[in-house]
C-alpha positions as CSV (number, residue, x, y, z in Angstrom):
1,X,0.0,0.0,0.0
2,X,2.9,2.4,0.7
3,X,6.7,2.4,0.8
4,X,8.7,5.2,2.5
5,X,12.4,5.7,3.2
6,X,13.1,7.6,6.4
7,X,16.0,9.9,7.2
8,X,17.8,7.1,9.1
9,X,17.9,5.0,5.8
10,X,15.2,2.6,6.9
11,X,12.7,1.4,4.4
12,X,9.1,1.1,5.7
13,X,6.7,-1.2,3.8
14,X,2.9,-0.8,4.5
15,X,0.7,-3.7,3.4
16,X,-2.8,-4.8,4.0
17,X,-1.6,-7.2,6.7
18,X,0.9,-5.0,8.6
19,X,4.0,-2.9,8.6
20,X,7.7,-3.9,8.1
21,X,10.8,-1.9,8.8
22,X,14.0,-2.7,6.9
23,X,16.8,-1.0,8.8
24,X,19.6,-1.5,6.2
25,X,17.5,-0.9,3.1
26,X,16.4,-3.7,0.8
27,X,18.7,-6.6,1.3
28,X,17.4,-10.1,0.4
29,X,13.7,-10.8,0.8
30,X,12.0,-7.7,2.4
31,X,9.0,-9.8,3.4
32,X,11.2,-12.0,5.6
33,X,11.7,-9.0,7.9
34,X,9.5,-9.2,11.1
35,X,6.3,-7.1,11.2
36,X,6.3,-4.1,13.5
37,X,2.5,-4.0,13.2
38,X,0.5,-7.3,12.6
39,X,-3.0,-7.9,11.1
40,X,-3.6,-4.2,10.3
41,X,-4.2,-2.7,6.9
42,X,-1.5,0.0,6.9
43,X,-2.0,2.3,4.0
44,X,-0.4,5.8,4.4
45,X,3.1,6.7,5.8
46,X,4.5,10.1,6.6
47,X,7.9,11.0,8.2
48,X,7.6,14.4,9.9
49,X,10.5,16.9,10.1
50,X,10.6,16.0,13.8
51,X,11.5,12.4,12.9
52,X,8.1,10.9,13.8
53,X,6.7,8.3,11.5
54,X,2.9,8.7,11.1
55,X,1.1,5.5,10.1
56,X,-2.4,5.7,8.7
57,X,-4.5,2.5,8.7
58,X,-7.8,1.5,7.2
59,X,-10.1,0.6,10.1
60,X,-7.7,0.9,13.1
61,X,-7.0,4.6,13.2
62,X,-3.5,6.1,13.1
63,X,-0.2,5.4,14.9
64,X,2.9,7.4,15.6
65,X,6.3,5.7,15.8
66,X,8.7,7.7,17.8
67,X,11.7,6.6,20.0
68,X,10.9,2.9,19.2
69,X,7.4,3.3,20.6
70,X,4.0,3.1,18.9
71,X,1.3,5.5,20.1
72,X,-2.2,4.8,18.7
73,X,-4.9,7.3,17.9
74,X,-8.5,6.2,17.3
75,X,-12.0,7.5,16.7
76,X,-14.0,9.0,18.3
77,X,-11.7,10.4,20.9
78,X,-8.6,11.2,18.8
79,X,-9.7,11.0,15.1
80,X,-12.9,11.8,13.2
81,X,-12.9,8.2,11.7
82,X,-10.7,5.1,11.9
83,X,-10.1,5.0,8.1
84,X,-7.1,7.2,7.5
85,X,-6.8,8.1,3.8
86,X,-4.2,10.9,3.6
87,X,-1.3,12.4,5.7
88,X,0.5,15.7,5.0
89,X,2.9,17.9,6.9
90,X,2.7,21.7,6.1
91,X,5.4,24.4,6.5
92,X,4.4,25.0,10.1
93,X,5.0,21.4,11.2
94,X,1.2,20.7,11.4
95,X,0.3,17.2,10.4
96,X,-3.0,17.0,8.5
97,X,-4.9,13.8,8.6
98,X,-7.6,13.1,6.0
99,X,-10.1,10.4,7.1
100,X,-13.3,8.9,5.8
101,X,-15.1,11.1,8.4
102,X,-13.3,14.4,8.1
103,X,-10.0,16.3,8.5
104,X,-7.8,16.6,11.6
105,X,-4.9,19.0,12.1
106,X,-2.3,18.0,14.6
107,X,-0.1,20.9,15.5
108,X,3.0,20.8,17.7
109,X,0.9,22.5,20.4
110,X,-2.6,21.0,20.0
111,X,-4.8,19.1,17.6
112,X,-8.0,20.5,16.1
113,X,-10.8,18.9,14.0
114,X,-11.7,21.0,11.0
115,X,-15.3,20.6,9.8
116,X,-17.7,22.1,7.3
117,X,-20.1,24.9,8.5
118,X,-22.9,22.3,9.0
119,X,-20.6,19.8,10.6
120,X,-21.4,17.1,8.1
121,X,-18.8,14.3,7.9
122,X,-16.7,14.1,4.7
123,X,-14.3,11.5,3.5
124,X,-11.1,13.5,2.9
125,X,-8.7,11.6,0.7
126,X,-6.3,14.4,-0.5
127,X,-4.6,17.2,1.4
128,X,-2.5,19.8,-0.5
129,X,-1.0,23.2,0.2
130,X,-0.7,25.6,-2.8
131,X,2.1,28.1,-3.4
132,X,0.1,30.8,-1.6
133,X,-0.1,28.7,1.5
134,X,-3.8,27.8,1.1
135,X,-4.5,24.3,2.4
136,X,-6.9,22.5,0.0
137,X,-8.6,19.2,0.5
138,X,-10.5,16.9,-1.8
139,X,-13.4,14.7,-0.6
140,X,-14.4,11.4,-2.1
141,X,-17.7,12.9,-3.2
142,X,-15.8,15.2,-5.6
143,X,-15.9,18.4,-3.5
144,X,-12.9,20.6,-3.4
145,X,-12.5,22.6,-0.1
146,X,-10.1,25.1,1.4
147,X,-9.3,25.5,5.1
148,X,-10.2,28.9,6.4
149,X,-10.7,30.0,10.0
150,X,-10.9,26.3,11.3
151,X,-13.6,25.5,8.8
152,X,-13.8,23.7,5.4
153,X,-15.1,26.1,2.8
154,X,-16.2,24.9,-0.6
155,X,-14.2,26.0,-3.6
156,X,-16.4,26.8,-6.6
157,X,-15.5,24.8,-9.6
158,X,-16.6,25.7,-13.2
159,X,-19.7,23.9,-14.4
160,X,-18.9,21.6,-17.3
161,X,-22.5,21.4,-18.6
162,X,-24.4,18.5,-19.9
163,X,-22.0,17.7,-22.8
164,X,-18.3,16.9,-22.6
165,X,-16.6,16.7,-26.0
166,X,-13.3,15.1,-26.5
């Protein structure tokens, strides 16, 4: 599902059945390495500038690997939903977590859940910051939204009309 090389040279392999860490890079059979996480669909990996590895899962929330320890975050207390679809770190060291139930911002000082004005849950699967610093998110239902004042605001898209000619 995902492969990431971290600053220490380790290769992390996320699969539908767990997570492996190859400390010396890919040598021999990577699937012979023991699993750090077992029986969990790990799908998204992000190494923060602070050296933390954020691990998004499908169905079991999110984990942070730091100082050889795993810390788990789950809904409803720590996440909007246990299906984590996207992870992104912005220029201010905030980690943005796109889930099937909404968007979460983890800042070095505190976390905050960002919602739409009506609070309706959205499945956020893409998080992106443009050159102007605007944070944009895409929902699985096709909506494009921007983060403004702790709220998700729809971005108007041009109407394509009834006919699309190629």
